[in-house]
C-alpha positions in Angstrom: 78.1 90.6 117.8 79.6 94.0 118.7 78.7 97.1 116.7 79.1 100.8 117.0 76.2 101.0 119.5 77.3 98.3 121.8 81.0 99.5 121.7 80.1 103.1 122.8 83.8 104.2 122.7 84.6 107.2 124.8 87.7 109.4 125.5 89.3 108.6 128.9 92.6 108.7 130.8 92.7 105.1 132.0 96.1 104.4 133.3 95.8 100.7 132.3 95.3 101.5 128.6 97.6 100.2 126.0 99.2 102.6 123.6 98.9 102.1 119.9 101.2 104.3 117.7 99.5 104.8 114.4 100.9 106.1 111.1 99.1 109.2 109.8 100.3 108.4 106.3 99.3 104.8 106.1 99.4 103.8 102.4 97.0 100.9 103.2 94.6 102.8 105.4 91.7 102.1 102.9 91.9 98.4 103.9 90.1 97.2 107.0 92.3 96.4 110.1 91.5 92.7 109.8 93.0 92.7 106.3 96.1 94.7 107.2 96.8 92.5 110.2 96.7 89.1 108.3 99.5 86.8 109.3 102.3 86.5 106.8 103.5 83.0 107.7 102.0 80.0 109.5 104.1 80.9 112.5 102.0 84.1 112.9 98.7 82.3 112.7 96.8 82.3 116.0 94.6 79.3 116.9 93.8 76.2 114.9 96.6 74.3 116.7 95.2 71.0 115.5 96.0 72.0 111.9 99.4 73.7 112.6 101.2 71.4 115.0 104.8 70.4 113.9 103.6 67.0 112.8 100.5 68.3 110.9 99.8 67.9 107.2 100.2 71.6 106.6 103.6 71.8 108.4 104.8 68.7 106.5 103.7 70.2 103.2 105.5 73.5 103.7 108.6 71.7 105.0 108.8 69.5 102.0 107.7 72.3 99.6 104.9 70.0 98.3 101.5 71.6 98.8 98.4 69.4 98.4 95.0 70.6 97.1 93.0 71.6 100.1 89.5 72.7 101.2 89.3 74.7 104.4 85.9 74.5 106.1 85.0 76.7 109.0 83.0 79.6 110.4 83.8 83.2 109.2 86.8 84.9 110.6 88.6 81.8 111.8 91.6 81.9 109.5 90.7 80.1 106.2 92.0 82.8 103.9 94.9 83.7 106.2 96.2 80.2 106.4 95.9 79.7 102.7 97.9 82.9 102.0 100.5 82.0 104.7 101.2 78.6 103.2 103.2 80.1 100.3 105.3 82.3 102.5 106.0 79.4 104.8 107.4 77.1 102.1 111.1 76.5 101.9 111.1 78.2 98.5 108.1 80.6 98.2 109.4 81.9 94.9 108.3 78.6 93.3 104.7 79.5 93.8 102.3 82.1 92.5 99.1 82.8 94.5 95.9 83.6 92.6 92.9 84.6 94.7 89.3 84.4 93.3 86.0 84.5 95.0 83.0 82.5 93.8 80.8 85.5 94.7 82.4 87.7 92.0 84.1 85.2 89.7 82.9 82.7 87.1 84.2 79.8 85.1 85.8 82.2 82.6 88.0 83.7 85.4 89.0 80.2 86.4 89.9 79.3 82.8 92.0 82.5 82.5 93.9 81.6 85.7 94.4 78.1 84.5 95.7 79.1 81.1 98.2 81.4 82.8 99.2 78.6 85.2 99.8 76.2 82.3 102.0 78.7 80.6 104.1 79.2 83.7 104.3 75.4 84.1 105.5 74.9 80.6 108.2 77.6 81.1 109.3 75.8 84.3 108.9 79.0 86.2 106.2 78.7 88.9 103.4 76.5 90.2 100.1 78.3 90.6 98.0 78.0 93.8 94.5 78.9 92.9 92.5 80.0 96.0 88.7 80.1 95.6 86.9 81.7 98.5 83.3 80.9 99.1 83.7 77.9 96.8 80.3 76.6 97.8 78.7 79.4 95.8 79.7 77.6 92.6 77.1 75.3 91.3 77.9 71.7 90.3 78.8 72.4 86.7 81.0 75.3 87.8 82.8 73.1 90.3 83.4 70.5 87.6 85.7 73.0 85.9 88.3 72.4 88.7 88.5 68.7 88.3 90.7 68.2 85.2 93.2 70.9 86.2 93.6 69.5 89.7 93.9 66.0 88.3 96.6 66.9 85.7 98.5 69.2 88.2 98.0 72.4 86.2 97.1 74.1 89.5 97.2 73.5 93.2 93.7 74.1 94.4 92.7 75.7 97.8 89.0 76.3 98.5 87.4 78.0 101.4 83.9 77.4 102.6 81.7 78.2 105.5 79.2 75.4 104.5 79.5 71.7 105.1 81.4 70.4 102.0 79.5 67.1 102.1 76.3 69.0 101.2 77.6 71.8 99.1 80.6 70.5 97.1 80.6 67.7 94.5 82.0 64.3 95.5 84.7 64.3 92.7 86.1 67.6 94.0 86.2 66.4 97.6 88.0 63.2 96.5 90.8 65.3 95.0 91.3 67.5 98.0 92.0 67.2 101.7 89.2 68.7 103.7 90.5 70.5 106.8 88.1 71.8 109.5 88.7 75.1 111.3 87.1 75.8 114.7 85.8 79.1 116.1 88.6 81.0 117.8 88.7 81.0 121.5 88.6 84.3 123.4 92.3 84.0 124.3 93.1 83.7 120.6 91.1 86.8 119.8 92.8 88.7 122.6 96.2 87.8 121.2 95.2 89.1 117.8 93.7 92.3 119.2 96.8 93.0 121.4 99.0 92.3 118.3 97.0 95.0 116.5 97.2 97.3 119.5 101.0 96.9 119.8 101.7 97.1 116.1 103.1 100.6 115.1 103.8 99.9 111.4 101.6 100.8 108.5 99.4 97.8 109.3 97.9 99.8 112.2 95.2 102.5 112.3 95.6 106.1 111.1 96.0 108.0 114.4 97.6 107.5 117.9 95.2 106.0 120.4 95.2 104.1 123.7 93.0 101.0 123.9 91.7 100.1 127.3 92.1 96.4 128.3 88.3 96.3 128.9 87.8 96.8 125.1 90.1 93.9 124.3 88.2 91.7 126.8 84.8 92.8 125.6 85.5 92.2 122.0 87.2 88.9 122.5 84.2 87.6 124.4 81.5 89.1 122.1 82.7 88.2 118.6 81.6 84.5 118.5 85.1 83.4 117.7 85.2 85.7 114.6 88.5 87.6 114.5 87.4 89.7 111.6 84.5 91.1 113.6 86.7 91.8 116.6 89.4 93.6 114.7 87.1 95.7 112.6 85.1 96.6 115.7 88.3 97.7 117.3 89.0 99.9 114.3 85.6 101.4 114.5 85.8 102.2 118.2 89.2 103.8 117.7 87.9 105.9 114.8 84.9 107.1 116.7 86.9 107.9 119.8 89.3 110.0 117.6 86.4 111.8 116.0 84.9 112.5 119.4 88.1 113.8 120.7 88.4 116.2 117.7 84.9 117.5 118.2 85.6 118.2 121.8 88.7 120.2 120.9 91.2 117.5 122.1 94.6 118.4 120.8 96.8 115.8 122.5 98.9 113.2 120.8 97.1 110.3 122.3 93.3 109.5 122.2 92.1 106.9 124.7 89.4 104.4 123.8 87.4 102.7 126.5 83.9 101.2 127.1 
């Protein structure tokens, strides 16, 4: 996978570079580029066409405003979290739902119980349905996974889990029987190129923190070197842009545009 050594970004004047206008006062600049560039609706998701076709389960669910409990299984950086978050915004009435995100790496059963209690209160008040998203759900042991069963069964929450491990081996059978397991594939290079170019062309606060030009060879290299992991590609793009900007500053470059190339 690409890293700061293999990228070796440098300042150049390549006429075939693409310009990226970047906000110098980005309020979200502490977030990685991959996080800032997350799709906001299913229409903005790139790849995973087998899950997002017009006749797919997910499209039917958002069109009918009836989301099922789901487990997304796939490699890192393929869109599990992005699709989960996009589902709510893609529904006919997003205001009916509240999205609660937890990670099995940092959360425990108490966090799940707190989220469920809050969800039950909202249900009784007739206000919102709670979608509980549990990232890395395979990190929970069997007894911890048991805590999801009754609240999925009685409809207290809509459950969405994400895992990089085979659910058949790492998730309990009762949980699998209550959810639809949807498999995500590694992104193809063309998909990653689309995401990188989207980041390059975006001039809102979702972009980087300076003004740079990104050579097409960078996009090509990252798309073919990230093993289908969009997170790796986007964050490597950000690193290369940051290093090129720093190098330009150390060389006394005072122009408005810094070029990034291999």
